[in-house]
Residue frames as qw, qx, qy, qz and C-alpha x, y, z in Angstrom:
[[0.773, 0.091, 0.521, -0.349, -0.39, 0.32, 53.98],
 [0.294, -0.165, 0.824, 0.455, 0.47, -2.40, 51.48],
 [0.517, 0.271, -0.271, -0.765, -1.44, -2.30, 48.20],
 [0.832, 0.095, 0.470, -0.277, -3.76, -5.15, 47.37],
 [0.212, -0.307, 0.805, 0.461, -2.37, -7.70, 44.91],
 [0.720, 0.481, 0.236, -0.441, -4.41, -8.10, 41.70],
 [0.623, -0.144, 0.652, 0.407, -2.78, -10.72, 39.42],
 [0.522, 0.627, 0.510, 0.273, -4.66, -9.71, 36.24],
 [0.066, 0.997, 0.024, -0.015, -3.95, -6.02, 36.74],
 [0.462, -0.695, 0.456, 0.309, -0.31, -6.65, 37.64],
 [0.665, 0.100, 0.622, 0.401, 0.16, -8.81, 34.54],
 [0.392, 0.823, 0.351, 0.217, -1.35, -6.10, 32.34],
 [0.151, -0.967, 0.166, 0.119, 0.86, -3.46, 33.93],
 [0.606, -0.424, 0.558, 0.376, 3.92, -5.65, 33.41],
 [0.611, 0.409, 0.563, 0.378, 3.04, -6.19, 29.75],
 [0.186, 0.962, 0.178, 0.094, 2.48, -2.46, 29.33],
 [0.366, -0.828, 0.342, 0.253, 5.85, -1.72, 30.89],
 [0.665, -0.097, 0.609, 0.421, 7.49, -4.22, 28.54],
 [0.479, 0.695, 0.437, 0.311, 5.86, -2.55, 25.56],
 [0.071, -0.995, 0.031, 0.065, 7.07, 0.79, 26.87],
 [0.536, -0.565, 0.491, 0.392, 10.61, -0.50, 26.99],
 [0.610, 0.241, 0.616, 0.436, 10.35, -1.72, 23.42],
 [0.273, 0.869, 0.336, 0.240, 9.05, 1.69, 22.41],
 [0.451, -0.721, 0.081, 0.519, 12.14, 3.41, 23.82],
 [0.203, 0.816, -0.317, -0.439, 14.41, 5.49, 21.59],
 [0.911, 0.404, -0.074, -0.018, 15.44, 3.64, 18.46],
 [0.312, 0.741, -0.533, 0.264, 19.07, 4.57, 19.16],
 [0.462, -0.489, 0.650, -0.353, 19.00, 2.48, 22.32],
 [0.861, 0.071, 0.456, -0.212, 17.92, -0.63, 20.41],
 [0.700, 0.668, -0.220, -0.122, 19.83, -0.52, 17.12],
 [0.909, -0.027, 0.023, 0.415, 22.88, -2.63, 16.39],
 [0.399, -0.713, 0.062, 0.573, 25.91, -0.49, 17.17],
 [0.388, -0.110, 0.509, 0.760, 27.40, -0.30, 13.69],
 [0.109, 0.587, 0.631, 0.495, 24.09, 0.66, 12.07],
 [0.246, -0.885, -0.312, 0.244, 23.48, 3.28, 14.72],
 [0.398, -0.520, 0.253, 0.712, 26.86, 4.81, 13.87],
 [0.274, 0.208, 0.644, 0.683, 25.96, 4.71, 10.18],
 [0.035, -0.793, -0.586, -0.161, 22.61, 6.36, 10.83],
 [0.315, -0.855, -0.108, 0.399, 24.41, 9.14, 12.69],
 [0.411, 0.897, -0.143, -0.078, 26.58, 9.74, 9.66],
 [0.424, -0.614, 0.632, 0.211, 29.73, 7.76, 10.43],
 [0.744, 0.535, -0.284, -0.282, 31.17, 6.31, 7.24],
 [0.405, 0.430, -0.786, 0.183, 34.18, 4.39, 8.58],
 [0.812, -0.386, 0.064, -0.434, 32.80, 1.48, 10.59],
 [0.849, 0.198, -0.447, 0.199, 35.97, -0.61, 10.81],
 [0.713, -0.663, -0.152, 0.172, 37.69, -1.23, 14.18],
 [0.667, -0.240, 0.119, 0.695, 41.14, -0.13, 13.01],
 [0.097, 0.798, 0.048, -0.593, 39.86, 2.95, 11.21],
 [0.666, 0.738, -0.011, -0.109, 40.54, 4.10, 7.68],
 [0.003, -0.782, 0.620, 0.066, 44.29, 3.96, 8.28],
 [0.513, -0.209, 0.833, 0.001, 44.33, 0.18, 8.79],
 [0.724, 0.538, 0.410, -0.137, 42.03, -0.25, 5.79],
 [0.403, 0.864, -0.274, -0.129, 44.47, 1.74, 3.64],
 [0.205, -0.592, 0.779, 0.033, 47.41, -0.33, 4.89],
 [0.689, 0.106, 0.707, -0.120, 45.44, -3.50, 4.17],
 [0.684, 0.690, 0.210, -0.109, 44.73, -2.43, 0.60],
 [0.161, 0.836, -0.513, -0.109, 48.35, -1.39, 0.06],
 [0.445, -0.382, 0.809, -0.018, 49.40, -4.87, 1.17],
 [0.741, 0.321, 0.587, -0.061, 47.24, -6.57, -1.48],
 [0.257, -0.281, 0.531, 0.757, 48.97, -4.52, -4.21],
 [0.487, 0.659, 0.519, -0.242, 45.81, -3.31, -5.94],
 [0.199, -0.235, 0.518, 0.798, 46.33, -2.60, -9.63],
 [0.540, 0.351, -0.086, -0.760, 43.99, -1.52, -12.43],
 [0.591, 0.247, -0.642, -0.421, 42.12, -4.32, -14.14],
 [0.031, 0.087, -0.947, 0.306, 41.59, -6.59, -11.15],
 [0.537, -0.389, -0.584, -0.469, 38.35, -8.45, -10.44],
 [0.009, 0.210, -0.622, 0.754, 37.21, -7.48, -6.94],
 [0.532, -0.517, -0.616, -0.267, 34.54, -8.86, -4.60],
 [0.040, -0.328, 0.510, -0.794, 33.73, -7.07, -1.35],
 [0.460, -0.407, -0.789, -0.026, 31.77, -9.02, 1.27],
 [0.364, -0.742, -0.470, 0.310, 29.68, -6.83, 3.60],
 [0.415, 0.448, 0.090, 0.787, 30.41, -3.39, 2.10],
 [0.229, -0.458, -0.457, 0.727, 28.79, -1.48, 4.99],
 [0.237, 0.851, 0.286, -0.372, 28.03, 2.02, 3.72],
 [0.709, 0.653, 0.158, 0.213, 30.57, 1.96, 0.90],
 [0.179, -0.923, 0.296, 0.171, 33.64, 3.72, 2.27],
 [0.534, -0.360, 0.683, 0.345, 36.05, 0.94, 1.29],
 [0.629, 0.534, 0.544, 0.153, 34.17, 0.52, -2.00],
 [0.206, 0.971, -0.042, -0.115, 35.22, 4.07, -2.88],
 [0.291, -0.704, 0.601, 0.242, 38.87, 3.13, -2.41],
 [0.620, 0.024, 0.757, 0.204, 38.51, -0.11, -4.37],
 [0.537, 0.734, 0.413, 0.052, 36.68, 1.55, -7.26],
 [0.019, 0.945, -0.225, -0.235, 39.40, 4.19, -7.37],
 [0.474, -0.422, 0.696, 0.335, 41.82, 1.48, -8.54],
 [0.536, 0.454, -0.379, -0.603, 39.93, 1.10, -11.87],
 [0.505, -0.123, 0.852, -0.065, 39.02, -2.57, -11.45],
 [0.154, -0.006, -0.804, -0.574, 37.87, -4.77, -14.32],
 [0.522, -0.490, -0.556, -0.423, 34.87, -5.58, -12.15],
 [0.043, -0.194, 0.639, -0.743, 33.64, -4.89, -8.62],
 [0.553, -0.415, -0.626, -0.360, 30.87, -6.77, -6.81],
 [0.221, -0.324, 0.547, -0.740, 29.49, -5.79, -3.41],
 [0.530, -0.208, -0.802, -0.182, 27.84, -8.76, -1.70],
 [0.107, -0.046, 0.617, -0.779, 25.37, -8.26, 1.16],
 [0.169, -0.431, -0.858, -0.223, 21.93, -9.75, 1.96],
 [0.183, -0.593, -0.561, 0.547, 20.91, -6.96, 4.34],
 [0.223, 0.829, 0.391, 0.331, 19.01, -3.82, 3.38],
 [0.355, -0.882, -0.017, 0.309, 20.89, -1.55, 5.81],
 [0.336, -0.604, 0.420, 0.589, 23.39, 0.57, 3.95],
 [0.606, 0.316, 0.647, 0.339, 22.29, -0.64, 0.52],
 [0.298, 0.914, 0.268, 0.068, 21.16, 2.76, -0.75],
 [0.208, -0.902, 0.296, 0.237, 24.40, 4.39, 0.34],
 [0.563, -0.248, 0.676, 0.406, 26.50, 1.70, -1.33],
 [0.535, 0.587, 0.565, 0.223, 24.38, 1.98, -4.49],
 [0.112, 0.988, 0.027, -0.107, 25.12, 5.72, -4.57],
 [0.375, -0.665, 0.544, 0.348, 28.85, 4.94, -4.43],
 [0.571, 0.056, 0.749, 0.332, 28.52, 2.40, -7.26],
 [0.452, 0.810, 0.347, -0.140, 26.51, 4.76, -9.46],
 [0.255, 0.904, -0.289, -0.184, 28.55, 5.87, -12.44],
 [0.200, -0.495, 0.834, 0.139, 30.73, 2.75, -12.38],
 [0.775, 0.229, -0.278, -0.519, 29.40, 0.50, -15.16],
 [0.614, 0.228, -0.753, 0.067, 31.55, -2.42, -14.03],
 [0.096, -0.167, 0.725, -0.661, 30.27, -2.29, -10.44],
 [0.578, -0.276, -0.622, -0.451, 27.42, -4.48, -9.23],
 [0.406, -0.326, 0.566, -0.639, 25.47, -4.98, -5.99],
 [0.531, -0.021, -0.824, -0.197, 24.75, -8.65, -5.30],
 [0.617, -0.404, 0.268, -0.620, 22.07, -9.50, -2.73],
 [0.866, 0.043, -0.498, -0.005, 23.43, -12.75, -1.31],
 [0.742, -0.660, 0.112, 0.023, 24.95, -14.25, 1.80],
 [0.057, 0.811, -0.579, -0.052, 28.71, -14.02, 2.17],
 [0.507, -0.284, 0.813, -0.031, 28.86, -17.78, 2.78],
 [0.518, 0.343, 0.761, 0.187, 26.96, -18.53, -0.43],
 [0.050, 0.533, -0.120, -0.836, 27.44, -15.71, -2.94],
 [0.710, 0.532, 0.449, -0.104, 26.44, -17.62, -6.06],
 [0.235, 0.857, -0.343, -0.305, 29.36, -15.99, -7.89],
 [0.871, 0.391, -0.297, 0.006, 31.60, -18.01, -10.27],
 [0.849, -0.436, 0.138, 0.265, 34.45, -20.07, -8.88],
 [0.703, -0.162, 0.274, 0.636, 37.99, -18.79, -9.34],
 [0.360, 0.660, 0.352, 0.557, 37.07, -15.49, -11.00],
 [0.248, -0.965, -0.040, -0.073, 38.21, -12.98, -8.35],
 [0.589, 0.452, -0.370, 0.558, 41.67, -11.52, -7.98],
 [0.081, 0.201, -0.532, 0.819, 40.80, -9.88, -4.66],
 [0.483, -0.609, -0.591, -0.218, 38.17, -10.56, -2.01],
 [0.080, 0.316, -0.413, 0.850, 37.78, -8.01, 0.80],
 [0.545, -0.596, -0.553, -0.204, 35.78, -8.44, 3.99],
 [0.181, 0.315, -0.446, 0.818, 35.92, -6.02, 6.93],
 [0.275, -0.097, 0.520, -0.803, 34.26, -6.10, 10.35],
 [0.757, -0.007, -0.253, -0.603, 31.98, -8.99, 9.42],
 [0.673, 0.077, -0.731, 0.088, 33.68, -12.25, 10.45],
 [0.038, 0.186, -0.651, 0.735, 33.81, -11.01, 14.05],
 [0.571, -0.043, 0.204, -0.794, 29.99, -11.15, 14.15],
 [0.794, 0.120, -0.482, -0.351, 29.86, -14.79, 13.03],
 [0.878, -0.376, 0.279, -0.105, 29.99, -18.06, 14.93],
 [0.381, -0.495, 0.710, 0.326, 33.05, -20.25, 14.42],
 [0.566, 0.308, 0.741, 0.190, 31.13, -22.27, 11.84],
 [0.352, 0.894, 0.259, -0.099, 30.01, -19.07, 10.13],
 [0.132, -0.825, 0.430, 0.342, 33.57, -17.76, 10.01],
 [0.471, -0.197, 0.796, 0.326, 34.78, -20.97, 8.37],
 [0.525, 0.570, 0.629, 0.066, 31.94, -20.95, 5.82],
 [0.239, 0.953, 0.033, -0.183, 32.64, -17.36, 4.72],
 [0.231, -0.696, 0.595, 0.330, 36.39, -17.91, 4.51],
 [0.550, 0.064, 0.798, 0.237, 35.82, -21.08, 2.47],
 [0.468, 0.773, 0.428, -0.014, 33.57, -19.12, 0.10],
 [0.040, 0.927, -0.256, -0.272, 36.21, -16.41, -0.27],
 [0.393, -0.423, 0.751, 0.320, 38.82, -19.07, -1.08],
 [0.576, 0.389, 0.708, 0.123, 36.47, -20.60, -3.67],
 [0.343, 0.906, 0.199, -0.149, 35.96, -17.24, -5.39],
 [0.163, -0.820, 0.416, 0.358, 39.69, -16.52, -5.71],
 [0.806, 0.536, -0.248, 0.038, 41.74, -17.39, -8.74],
 [0.861, -0.189, -0.093, 0.464, 45.15, -18.94, -7.99],
 [0.454, 0.161, -0.060, 0.874, 47.41, -16.16, -6.76],
 [0.230, -0.701, -0.278, -0.615, 44.41, -14.09, -5.68],
 [0.223, 0.125, -0.609, 0.751, 44.27, -12.47, -2.26],
 [0.441, -0.676, -0.560, -0.186, 41.76, -12.34, 0.55],
 [0.186, 0.311, -0.356, 0.861, 41.97, -9.29, 2.84],
 [0.477, -0.653, -0.583, -0.075, 40.20, -9.13, 6.21],
 [0.058, 0.407, -0.323, 0.853, 39.97, -6.40, 8.88],
 [0.653, -0.482, -0.548, -0.201, 38.54, -7.62, 12.19],
 [0.459, -0.751, 0.283, -0.382, 38.57, -7.33, 15.97],
 [0.698, 0.201, -0.642, 0.244, 41.26, -9.29, 17.79],
 [0.691, -0.705, 0.023, -0.159, 41.77, -10.34, 21.40],
 [0.020, -0.718, 0.680, -0.147, 45.07, -10.65, 23.23],
 [0.818, 0.094, -0.560, -0.091, 46.32, -14.22, 23.16],
 [0.353, 0.232, -0.716, 0.556, 48.06, -13.98, 26.54],
 [0.456, -0.200, 0.374, -0.783, 44.77, -13.77, 28.46],
 [0.254, 0.056, 0.953, -0.155, 42.75, -16.75, 29.65],
 [0.109, -0.321, -0.766, -0.546, 39.70, -17.95, 27.77],
 [0.202, -0.664, -0.670, 0.263, 37.45, -16.98, 30.69],
 [0.130, -0.593, -0.062, 0.792, 38.60, -13.36, 30.48],
 [0.003, -0.094, 0.598, 0.796, 38.28, -13.35, 26.70],
 [0.131, -0.468, -0.835, -0.256, 34.76, -14.77, 26.86],
 [0.160, -0.702, -0.475, 0.507, 33.74, -12.13, 29.39],
 [0.076, -0.424, 0.235, 0.872, 35.04, -9.46, 27.01],
 [0.051, -0.172, -0.778, -0.602, 33.01, -10.94, 24.14],
 [0.160, -0.625, -0.762, 0.055, 29.86, -10.85, 26.25],
 [0.145, -0.658, -0.225, 0.704, 30.39, -7.25, 27.35],
 [0.037, -0.253, 0.470, 0.845, 31.04, -6.18, 23.78],
 [0.085, -0.328, -0.847, -0.409, 28.00, -8.05, 22.44],
 [0.141, -0.670, -0.653, 0.325, 25.76, -6.52, 25.08],
 [0.080, -0.639, -0.067, 0.762, 26.74, -2.94, 24.31],
 [0.092, 0.284, -0.538, -0.788, 26.68, -3.19, 20.50],
 [0.693, 0.241, 0.333, -0.592, 23.47, -5.29, 20.47],
 [0.835, 0.412, -0.299, -0.206, 24.89, -8.02, 18.23],
 [0.928, -0.299, 0.156, 0.160, 26.91, -11.12, 18.92],
 [0.275, 0.851, -0.445, 0.047, 30.62, -10.32, 18.75],
 [0.953, -0.224, 0.168, 0.116, 33.14, -13.16, 18.67],
 [0.277, 0.850, -0.446, 0.026, 36.61, -11.69, 18.13],
 [0.976, -0.072, -0.067, 0.193, 39.60, -14.04, 18.13],
 [0.470, -0.674, 0.348, 0.451, 43.29, -13.74, 18.93],
 [0.345, 0.717, -0.422, -0.435, 45.38, -12.94, 15.86],
 [0.115, -0.324, 0.929, 0.141, 46.84, -16.46, 15.81],
 [0.448, 0.313, 0.812, -0.206, 43.35, -17.96, 15.59],
 [0.497, 0.738, 0.046, -0.454, 42.37, -15.65, 12.74],
 [0.176, 0.619, -0.695, -0.321, 45.48, -16.77, 10.89],
 [0.290, -0.087, 0.952, -0.040, 44.69, -20.42, 11.61],
 [0.575, 0.523, 0.510, -0.368, 41.22, -20.07, 10.09],
 [0.446, 0.763, -0.256, -0.392, 42.74, -18.70, 6.89],
 [0.071, 0.491, -0.853, -0.160, 45.43, -21.34, 6.60],
 [0.462, 0.095, 0.846, -0.247, 42.84, -24.00, 7.41],
 [0.633, 0.634, 0.281, -0.345, 41.02, -22.97, 4.24],
 [0.812, 0.250, 0.329, 0.413, 44.16, -23.56, 2.19],
 [0.249, 0.934, 0.002, 0.257, 45.33, -19.95, 2.06],
 [0.706, -0.005, -0.234, 0.668, 48.81, -18.60, 2.82],
 [0.226, -0.932, -0.192, 0.206, 49.07, -15.59, 5.15],
 [0.652, 0.385, 0.055, 0.651, 51.37, -13.01, 3.55],
 [0.113, 0.415, -0.165, 0.888, 50.78, -9.86, 5.62],
 [0.428, -0.649, -0.613, 0.140, 49.46, -8.87, 9.05],
 [0.136, 0.387, -0.159, 0.898, 48.92, -5.41, 10.55],
 [0.340, -0.573, -0.696, 0.268, 47.35, -4.17, 13.75],
 [0.013, -0.484, 0.000, -0.875, 45.87, -0.96, 15.17],
 [0.069, 0.109, 0.698, -0.705, 44.31, 0.10, 18.47],
 [0.091, -0.568, -0.774, -0.264, 40.53, -0.27, 18.73],
 [0.119, -0.370, -0.305, 0.869, 39.62, 3.43, 19.21],
 [0.166, 0.497, 0.712, 0.467, 36.57, 3.72, 17.00],
 [0.149, -0.865, -0.435, -0.199, 34.84, 6.46, 19.02],
 [0.510, -0.512, -0.097, 0.685, 37.82, 8.42, 20.31],
 [0.210, 0.899, 0.100, -0.372, 37.87, 12.06, 19.11],
 [0.115, -0.635, 0.586, 0.491, 41.26, 11.79, 17.38],
 [0.330, 0.067, 0.896, 0.288, 40.21, 8.64, 15.49],
 [0.351, 0.719, 0.567, -0.196, 36.85, 10.18, 14.54],
 [0.154, 0.867, -0.157, -0.448, 38.62, 13.16, 12.97],
 [0.197, -0.424, 0.780, 0.416, 41.14, 10.91, 11.21],
 [0.336, 0.255, 0.896, 0.141, 38.36, 8.73, 9.81],
 [0.227, 0.755, 0.616, -0.010, 35.68, 11.31, 9.01],
 [0.290, 0.448, 0.099, 0.840, 37.56, 14.60, 8.71],
 [0.047, -0.102, -0.456, 0.883, 36.85, 17.59, 10.95],
 [0.464, -0.003, -0.136, -0.875, 33.55, 18.47, 9.26],
 [0.658, -0.105, -0.693, -0.277, 32.43, 14.84, 9.21],
 [0.392, -0.145, -0.748, 0.515, 33.22, 14.46, 12.91],
 [0.150, 0.081, 0.275, -0.946, 31.29, 17.66, 13.71],
 [0.590, -0.049, -0.390, -0.705, 28.29, 16.44, 11.71],
 [0.581, -0.120, -0.803, 0.054, 28.44, 13.12, 13.55],
 [0.227, -0.187, -0.651, 0.700, 28.42, 14.73, 17.00],
 [0.337, 0.032, 0.002, -0.941, 25.65, 17.11, 15.97],
 [0.655, -0.098, -0.580, -0.474, 23.55, 14.12, 14.93],
 [0.460, -0.125, -0.799, 0.366, 24.37, 12.36, 18.22],
 [0.010, 0.128, 0.453, -0.882, 23.09, 15.33, 20.22],
 [0.461, 0.091, -0.132, -0.873, 19.93, 15.65, 18.14],
 [0.624, -0.034, -0.710, -0.323, 18.97, 11.96, 18.10],
 [0.681, -0.510, 0.201, -0.486, 16.98, 10.76, 21.14],
 [0.941, -0.274, 0.198, -0.028, 18.94, 8.16, 23.10],
 [0.785, 0.523, -0.192, 0.273, 22.05, 8.41, 20.92],
 [0.052, 0.772, -0.463, 0.432, 24.31, 10.32, 23.32],
 [0.696, -0.456, 0.465, -0.302, 23.78, 7.83, 26.15],
 [0.973, 0.166, 0.157, 0.018, 24.36, 4.90, 23.81],
 [0.603, 0.674, -0.268, 0.333, 27.52, 6.34, 22.25],
 [0.216, -0.728, 0.508, -0.407, 28.94, 7.14, 25.70],
 [0.853, -0.268, 0.399, -0.204, 28.24, 3.60, 26.87],
 [0.910, 0.386, 0.003, 0.151, 29.88, 2.11, 23.78],
 [0.357, 0.755, -0.378, 0.400, 32.96, 4.32, 24.15],
 [0.473, -0.628, 0.498, -0.367, 33.28, 3.50, 27.86],
 [0.958, -0.044, 0.274, -0.067, 33.11, -0.22, 27.06],
 [0.766, 0.562, -0.139, 0.280, 35.77, 0.11, 24.36],
 [0.051, 0.785, -0.444, 0.430, 38.01, 2.09, 26.71],
 [0.713, -0.481, 0.419, -0.291, 37.59, -0.42, 29.54],
 [0.933, 0.037, 0.346, 0.093, 38.79, -3.20, 27.23],
 [0.369, 0.876, -0.287, -0.119, 41.47, -1.26, 25.40],
 [0.216, -0.604, 0.766, 0.040, 44.26, -3.53, 26.64],
 [0.613, 0.044, 0.785, -0.078, 42.37, -6.64, 25.59],
 [0.624, 0.644, 0.441, -0.036, 40.89, -5.55, 22.23],
 [0.149, -0.521, 0.409, 0.734, 42.63, -4.42, 19.07],
 [0.729, 0.586, 0.042, -0.351, 42.06, -4.39, 15.33],
 [0.523, -0.307, 0.695, 0.387, 43.87, -6.75, 12.99],
 [0.641, 0.622, -0.161, -0.420, 44.25, -6.75, 9.23],
 [0.596, -0.247, 0.734, 0.212, 45.40, -9.91, 7.43],
 [0.592, 0.556, -0.341, -0.473, 46.09, -10.66, 3.77],
 [0.671, -0.151, 0.724, 0.047, 46.11, -14.29, 2.64],
 [0.333, 0.497, -0.562, -0.572, 46.99, -15.62, -0.79],
 [0.922, 0.139, 0.271, -0.238, 45.48, -18.57, -2.65],
 [0.336, -0.488, 0.704, 0.392, 48.38, -20.71, -3.85],
 [0.578, 0.399, -0.493, -0.514, 48.57, -22.10, -7.36],
 [0.975, -0.069, 0.073, -0.196, 47.75, -25.80, -7.73],
 [0.508, -0.544, 0.628, 0.228, 50.74, -28.09, -7.23]]
């Protein structure tokens, strides 16, 4: 027999169900990169630590340089940059996530500073950086946001200075409809808007800001594959990560879903690293 329909009761039950969904495991609701960080993953870049190392080799880091890092994540790249004995290092990020871990990396480096500011408006002096680094952050921005951050990086650089980025890229030989579908699938699974571009479009954004592209490198997007996890985190780090995944409610299902999405789009998605130079005035 059909149940009687009671609008007030049904509305209350619906609201209760909605609240129940919101009270689900935190791991099912967090942005993907911060979930990985919470589980102990330190390398959050799409091309892994290997592409980051190649990127930093391409900028020819030397002691005494003035470095700005936009969106330092949990500080893994900061460790590499500080190891070059810079004249100064500034990590710029407005978000609280990861701040304590970056601060721990900066501790003991008197010339290192954490700046709470937006990457598009850092408030830092014009032309006083020899190197600006930004990884896995432009992909999450709108086209206007990408341009604003790149313009700010160009403003910060002294003539001859370099801007190094490490981002997600899409194959250029696929139609825009297929690329947009990939962006939507990726955004849905990582819980944050993802807007990767073909390599040529990343390069065009940099040259549009008056910079000269001097190096490009690519890597497969295999962030959650076992071999990449070990390469990025080491065997013990990878084991600690998977132990945390198993012990965190909702994490295993979320990580599996993310990995399946990445695998399904492996032919379409990759990681790209680009170094651009600010030319001297004519």
